[in-house]
One Martini backbone bead per residue (centre of mass of N, CA, C, O) as a GRO file, in nm:
protein
  204
    1MET     BB    1   0.094   0.038   0.025
    2THR     BB    2   0.071   0.364  -0.048
    3LYS     BB    3   0.231   0.683  -0.006
    4LYS     BB    4   0.166   1.033   0.049
    5ILE     BB    5   0.249   1.368   0.022
    6ILE     BB    6   0.101   1.651   0.125
    7GLN     BB    7   0.077   1.939  -0.008
    8HIS     BB    8   0.102   2.238   0.168
    9ILE     BB    9   0.213   2.090   0.435
   10ASP     BB   10   0.308   2.149   0.785
   11PRO     BB   11   0.436   1.904   0.812
   12ASP     BB   12   0.459   1.615   0.681
   13LEU     BB   13   0.179   1.450   0.523
   14GLU     BB   14   0.077   1.129   0.534
   15ILE     BB   15  -0.099   0.922   0.287
   16HIS     BB   16  -0.300   0.686   0.189
   17SER     BB   17  -0.446   0.537  -0.081
   18ASP     BB   18  -0.641   0.422   0.149
   19VAL     BB   19  -0.884   0.668   0.128
   20ILE     BB   20  -1.127   0.857   0.319
   21ILE     BB   21  -1.371   1.124   0.280
   22ILE     BB   22  -1.572   1.281   0.535
   23ALA     BB   23  -1.842   1.448   0.525
   24SER     BB   24  -2.159   1.628   0.656
   25SER     BB   25  -2.398   1.523   0.532
   26ALA     BB   26  -2.719   1.414   0.603
   27LYS     BB   27  -2.712   1.168   0.389
   28VAL     BB   28  -2.539   0.961   0.559
   29LEU     BB   29  -2.814   0.852   0.709
   30GLU     BB   30  -2.932   0.660   0.467
   31GLU     BB   31  -2.667   0.473   0.522
   32LYS     BB   32  -2.493   0.189   0.645
   33ARG     BB   33  -2.117   0.242   0.633
   34GLY     BB   34  -1.920   0.203   0.873
   35SER     BB   35  -1.772  -0.072   0.813
   36ILE     BB   36  -1.649   0.027   0.546
   37ILE     BB   37  -1.495   0.276   0.644
   38ASP     BB   38  -1.312   0.119   0.865
   39GLN     BB   39  -1.130  -0.026   0.631
   40PHE     BB   40  -0.973   0.211   0.606
   41THR     BB   41  -0.670   0.351   0.670
   42ASP     BB   42  -0.775   0.639   0.595
   43ILE     BB   43  -0.960   0.895   0.788
   44VAL     BB   44  -1.144   1.183   0.699
   45ARG     BB   45  -1.225   1.481   0.881
   46PHE     BB   46  -1.437   1.763   0.995
   47ASN     BB   47  -1.409   1.942   1.244
   48ARG     BB   48  -1.701   1.845   1.448
   49SER     BB   49  -1.729   1.565   1.339
   50PRO     BB   50  -1.877   1.288   1.454
   51THR     BB   51  -1.904   0.940   1.576
   52GLU     BB   52  -2.061   0.941   1.817
   53GLY     BB   53  -2.371   0.779   1.741
   54TYR     BB   54  -2.264   0.721   1.408
   55GLU     BB   55  -2.115   0.450   1.332
   56GLU     BB   56  -2.308   0.311   1.122
   57PHE     BB   57  -2.256   0.559   0.908
   58VAL     BB   58  -1.927   0.678   0.968
   59GLY     BB   59  -1.789   0.541   1.180
   60SER     BB   60  -1.497   0.531   1.428
   61LYS     BB   61  -1.263   0.639   1.265
   62THR     BB   62  -0.963   0.860   1.296
   63THR     BB   63  -0.666   1.011   1.140
   64ILE     BB   64  -0.791   1.281   1.008
   65ARG     BB   65  -0.825   1.634   1.094
   66VAL     BB   66  -0.995   1.912   0.956
   67ALA     BB   67  -0.953   2.264   1.043
   68ASN     BB   68  -1.045   2.550   1.114
   69GLN     BB   69  -0.950   2.812   1.304
   70HIS     BB   70  -1.186   2.797   1.512
   71ILE     BB   71  -1.181   2.498   1.576
   72PHE     BB   72  -0.883   2.469   1.645
   73GLY     BB   73  -0.928   2.708   1.880
   74ASN     BB   74  -1.192   2.654   2.043
   75VAL     BB   75  -1.425   2.831   1.967
   76PRO     BB   76  -1.704   2.947   2.052
   77HIS     BB   77  -2.018   2.894   1.963
   78THR     BB   78  -2.192   3.063   1.695
   79GLY     BB   79  -2.522   3.139   1.507
   80TRP     BB   80  -2.666   2.875   1.637
   81ASP     BB   81  -2.869   2.639   1.766
   82ILE     BB   82  -2.725   2.345   1.960
   83GLY     BB   83  -2.754   2.316   2.245
   84GLU     BB   84  -2.607   2.025   2.377
   85LYS     BB   85  -2.383   2.016   2.132
   86ARG     BB   86  -2.189   2.178   2.258
   87HIS     BB   87  -1.815   2.187   2.160
   88ASP     BB   88  -1.538   2.379   2.231
   89THR     BB   89  -1.325   2.111   2.281
   90PHE     BB   90  -1.300   1.909   2.046
   91ILE     BB   91  -1.001   1.911   1.960
   92LYS     BB   92  -0.875   1.873   2.245
   93ASP     BB   93  -1.034   1.581   2.276
   94GLN     BB   94  -0.857   1.455   2.089
   95ARG     BB   95  -0.703   1.132   1.984
   96ASN     BB   96  -0.470   1.007   1.782
   97GLN     BB   97  -0.429   1.248   1.567
   98ASN     BB   98  -0.439   1.436   1.274
   99ILE     BB   99  -0.414   1.793   1.280
  100VAL     BB  100  -0.553   2.032   1.048
  101HIS     BB  101  -0.478   2.361   0.956
  102ILE     BB  102  -0.731   2.559   0.771
  103GLY     BB  103  -0.660   2.905   0.765
  104PRO     BB  104  -0.662   3.211   0.862
  105GLY     BB  105  -0.411   3.264   1.037
  106LEU     BB  106  -0.181   3.206   1.347
  107GLU     BB  107  -0.281   3.218   1.637
  108PHE     BB  108  -0.365   2.915   1.697
  109TRP     BB  109  -0.113   2.781   1.595
  110ASN     BB  110   0.083   2.921   1.803
  111GLN     BB  111  -0.127   2.769   2.029
  112ARG     BB  112  -0.140   2.450   1.988
  113SER     BB  113  -0.075   2.336   2.279
  114ASP     BB  114  -0.370   2.441   2.378
  115HIS     BB  115  -0.553   2.271   2.140
  116VAL     BB  116  -0.362   2.012   2.127
  117HIS     BB  117  -0.302   1.709   2.199
  118LYS     BB  118  -0.014   1.521   2.263
  119SER     BB  119  -0.128   1.266   2.088
  120CYS     BB  120  -0.115   1.471   1.863
  121ASN     BB  121  -0.077   1.599   1.535
  122ALA     BB  122   0.033   1.903   1.392
  123PHE     BB  123  -0.092   2.095   1.105
  124LEU     BB  124  -0.010   2.326   0.826
  125GLY     BB  125  -0.180   2.501   0.605
  126ASN     BB  126  -0.138   2.691   0.308
  127PHE     BB  127  -0.366   2.924   0.276
  128ASP     BB  128  -0.262   3.136   0.081
  129PHE     BB  129  -0.218   2.937  -0.150
  130ILE     BB  130  -0.490   2.797  -0.164
  131SER     BB  131  -0.655   3.057  -0.214
  132SER     BB  132  -0.502   3.151  -0.475
  133GLU     BB  133  -0.603   2.892  -0.636
  134LEU     BB  134  -0.930   2.879  -0.562
  135SER     BB  135  -1.081   3.155  -0.555
  136PRO     BB  136  -1.104   3.220  -0.863
  137MET     BB  137  -1.302   2.967  -0.920
  138LEU     BB  138  -1.517   3.033  -0.676
  139GLY     BB  139  -1.534   3.345  -0.543
  140HIS     BB  140  -1.400   3.214  -0.281
  141ASN     BB  141  -1.328   3.067  -0.017
  142PRO     BB  142  -1.260   2.766   0.084
  143SER     BB  143  -1.340   2.494   0.208
  144VAL     BB  144  -1.198   2.243   0.385
  145GLY     BB  145  -1.312   2.011   0.213
  146PHE     BB  146  -1.210   2.119  -0.062
  147ALA     BB  147  -0.914   2.177   0.000
  148PHE     BB  148  -0.827   1.884   0.077
  149LEU     BB  149  -0.911   1.747  -0.181
  150TRP     BB  150  -0.722   1.910  -0.364
  151LEU     BB  151  -0.457   1.828  -0.224
  152CYS     BB  152  -0.477   1.534  -0.302
  153LEU     BB  153  -0.474   1.565  -0.610
  154VAL     BB  154  -0.197   1.730  -0.630
  155SER     BB  155  -0.057   1.464  -0.474
  156GLY     BB  156  -0.175   1.185  -0.610
  157VAL     BB  157  -0.460   1.138  -0.477
  158ARG     BB  158  -0.734   0.884  -0.475
  159PRO     BB  159  -1.018   0.930  -0.328
  160ALA     BB  160  -1.267   0.865  -0.124
  161ILE     BB  161  -1.618   0.966  -0.090
  162LEU     BB  162  -1.842   1.134   0.157
  163GLY     BB  163  -2.079   1.392   0.220
  164TYR     BB  164  -2.095   1.646  -0.011
  165GLY     BB  165  -2.383   1.711  -0.130
  166LEU     BB  166  -2.421   1.697  -0.457
  167ASP     BB  167  -2.767   1.681  -0.451
  168GLU     BB  168  -2.785   1.955  -0.299
  169GLU     BB  169  -2.924   2.274  -0.199
  170SER     BB  170  -2.855   2.254   0.083
  171TYR     BB  171  -2.753   2.291   0.437
  172GLY     BB  172  -2.603   2.026   0.639
  173HIS     BB  173  -2.580   1.812   0.920
  174TYR     BB  174  -2.586   1.502   1.061
  175TYR     BB  175  -2.548   1.655   1.366
  176ASP     BB  176  -2.689   1.943   1.236
  177GLU     BB  177  -2.975   2.077   1.100
  178ASN     BB  178  -2.905   2.401   1.173
  179ALA     BB  179  -2.688   2.453   0.990
  180VAL     BB  180  -2.462   2.707   0.883
  181SER     BB  181  -2.310   2.911   0.611
  182SER     BB  182  -2.077   3.124   0.435
  183HIS     BB  183  -2.085   2.925   0.215
  184SER     BB  184  -2.079   2.839  -0.130
  185PHE     BB  185  -2.137   2.509  -0.281
  186THR     BB  186  -2.197   2.494  -0.585
  187VAL     BB  187  -1.917   2.504  -0.719
  188GLU     BB  188  -1.782   2.279  -0.563
  189ARG     BB  189  -1.978   2.053  -0.648
  190ASN     BB  190  -1.927   2.075  -0.955
  191ILE     BB  191  -1.625   2.007  -0.942
  192ILE     BB  192  -1.649   1.732  -0.808
  193LYS     BB  193  -1.809   1.604  -1.038
  194GLU     BB  194  -1.578   1.632  -1.241
  195TRP     BB  195  -1.379   1.451  -1.084
  196ILE     BB  196  -1.551   1.199  -1.105
  197ASN     BB  197  -1.579   1.185  -1.419
  198SER     BB  198  -1.242   1.181  -1.433
  199ASN     BB  199  -1.139   0.974  -1.201
  200GLN     BB  200  -1.007   1.127  -0.935
  201ILE     BB  201  -1.257   1.019  -0.781
  202LYS     BB  202  -1.451   0.838  -0.531
  203MET     BB  203  -1.746   0.689  -0.466
  204LEU     BB  204  -1.897   0.506  -0.209
   0.00000   0.00000   0.00000
């Protein structure tokens, strides 16, 4: 089984060719694929997407977690009511994972020992470069889910994916139906469909 180094991330982040990237669309709850997902060597998740309570649908393992700057820095959640689901120390509570920061600013990265448990490895994505490459085609900064998927492709990795909501008009999380976002996902979803059609990525 081969490994690749993901470009534009420091220090070097190795990823197996046998990798699946799980995004957070509510549609992942339509089919129980957890046991299939857990068979992959590397399993990538984003921000505060949980496995506990959803193992039948999204699996139980996580080897890489990619977080925007606010999630990485365990910033208290605001914006919509999440009731008892509030979990402002989500990243800090993770264990034995590779945690990747992708987002503007270095404040929380420079304080990473305060935000990432010592059992985890912290990595920094070159957001300025990523944004300079992707923003012109998107018309806005990329989501972390789109950014990391693109990094895999430019690094020669052909991942499997699930949960990118490619056939959805709305936005929501499998763990939070009230979620809203500042991103417009229409262009990202259309580009991902092109990548699927050109066999650069695989749908689970």
